N, C-alpha and C positions, 0 to 999 in steps of 0.2 A: 504494500499499499504506499502510496506517496501522498504527502500533505503539505499544505502552505500555511505559514503563520505570519501575522502582521508583525512589522518591526517594532512598533511602540510598545505592544503589550505581551507578545508571544502567544496570543489566543489562536486556537485553531479556527480557520475560516473555510477551509476547503479540504476534501480527501477524495481520493479515487484509487481503484485497484488497477494493477497493470494487466495487460493481456498476455496471451501465452508465448508472446515474443519479448515480453518485458517492457513494452510501450505504455506510456500513460500520457493522459491530458488532464490538466486542471483548468477548467474553463470558467467564463462568466465572473472573472475577478475584476474588481474596480482597480483603477490606477492606484499605485502605491509601491511600497517596498516590502518584500517577503522573504522569509527564510522557508526553505524546502528541505523535506527530509523523507527518507524511505523507512518506514516503520515495520517492525517485525511482528506485529500483531497477528497477521493472517498467516505468518510462516515462523513459528518459534525456533526454527532452526537457522535463521538468518540474524546476523548481527545487524541491528538498526544503524542507519548512517544519515547524518546531517550533511547537507551540501555545504561545503565541498570537500569530500574525502575525510570526514570526521566520523570515526567509528564509535558508536554508543554502546559500549560494553556495560555501562551503567547509564543511568538518566542523563540525557544531554540537555543543556539549557539551550533552547531554540535560538535565542539571540546571539549565541556564540559562533553561529555559522556565518557562512558568506552571504551578504544580503543580495537579493535578486530584484532589481528595479523594474517595474513594469509601467509602461506609459499607457495612456488611454488608446483603445482601439489597436493595440499591438500584440505581437506574439513573441514570446521569448523561448527559444529552443536551446538545446545543448545542455540542459540541467540533467546531467546523466550521473547514475550511481554505479558503483563497482562494489557490490555487496559480497561478503564472504559468509560461509557457513559457520555456525558454531559447531566445534568438534567435528569438522566435515573434511571431505577429501574431493579434490576436483582433478580433472585431467583430460586427456584426448585419447581416443582409440583410433589407430590408423591401420591401413594394411602395409604391405611391404613396398608400396610405391608412394607411401605417405598421404595417400587419400583417406579423408575421414570415414569411419565406419559407423553408421547409425543403427540403433536397435540392439546394441551389445549390452547384456546385463553385467553389471560390476557388482560383485559380491564382497562383503566384509565379514571378517571372522575375528573373534577374540583370539589374539596371539597367545593367551595363556593356556587355553584348552581347545581352541579350534571351534568354538561354539559360533554358529551363524548368527549374525547381528544386523543385517540389513542389506539392501539392494538399491542401486541406481541404474540408470539406462542412459546410453549415449544418444545425443540427438543427431539430427541429419548430417552435421559436419563432424560428428564424432566427439564432441564435447559432452562431458557428463559432471554431475555433482552427486555425491552420495554422503550420507551421514548415518552412523551406527544408531540402532534403536535403544541404546542405553548411554549412560554417563559414567558407568562405574569403572569400566576398563580403560586403560591409558595406551594400549598398543594393540595394533590390529594387522591382520593379512588381508590383502586385497587381491582378488582373482577375477577373471572374466568367464562369461558363459555365453557363447555365441550360438549355441544350439547346433554345434558340429559343423557350422559353415566355415569357421576357421579353426586353426589350432590354438586352444585356449591357453592362457598363462596365468601363472602365480607371480605376483610381484616378488622379485625384480627379474624378469626375463626367463623364468622357469617354464618351459613348454609343457604342456599337458596332452601327451599324445593319445591318451584314451578317452579324455573327456574332461569336464569341468570339475573343479574342486567341490562345488556345490552338490554335485551328484555322487560325490565320494570316489570319483574316478581319478583324482590327482592328488598327490601328498602335499600337505602343507609343510613338510619337513624341509628345511632349508630355505624357506621363503624369508623375504626381507620384511620385518615388522615396521609398521607405520606408527609413529608416536602422535597422539593427539591429546590436547588439553582443552577442557571446557572453556567456552568463549574464546576459542582461537580467533585473533583478528587478522591472521594471515593464513591462506590457504595452504593445505598440504597437497602437493602436486604428485600425482602418480599417472604416468602415461603408459600406454600399451601399444606396440606394433605386432599385429598378428599376421601369421602366414596362412594362405588359403589352406583348407583341409581337402586333399585331393583323394580322400577315400571314397569308395563306392559302397552302396548298401545292397545286400542280398540276404534275404530271409532273416532280417534282423541283425546280422553280423556284418562287421566291417572287414573289408579286404583292401590292404593298402594297393 
């Protein structure tokens, strides 16, 4: 959610939600000067942010942001936010030619005991964001699940020739753990480059 507050008092005067591409419009505002922020109310896994680039890991005072002047009958654009996940992992999944791969599941496991803790999915350009379903663990393993379209991996670079770790077909032994802390204000980046799976299917068994 994005919101605008008056300079003089910091009182909320308008709010809206982003669309599925992250775009937003705050319309019908009278001329004046405003502070704009991205709130985490609708997504508790996102660190709220006050424009420009002030992460609000605790309550932010609206009038400490960068003011946005708005003239009568005008449009101000470029008020963009680069929010990060609390306790989250972001990255990109590509193929061996560096093209983005969409629709790839990203699974997260507790590094202490291998317990599954959450899944993200890559978008059309291969970018993803994933956050574990708990805040108790501090280290996680990250793995892909492509549905056998590609040779899956466990971070960092361990190929899973038989199938995904989520299905129990790939060991997490030797995987690189990713450390997370609650209210991270910098993303933990984990990228994957997957090779096509050239297996064929016959009677439910795979033949290389």
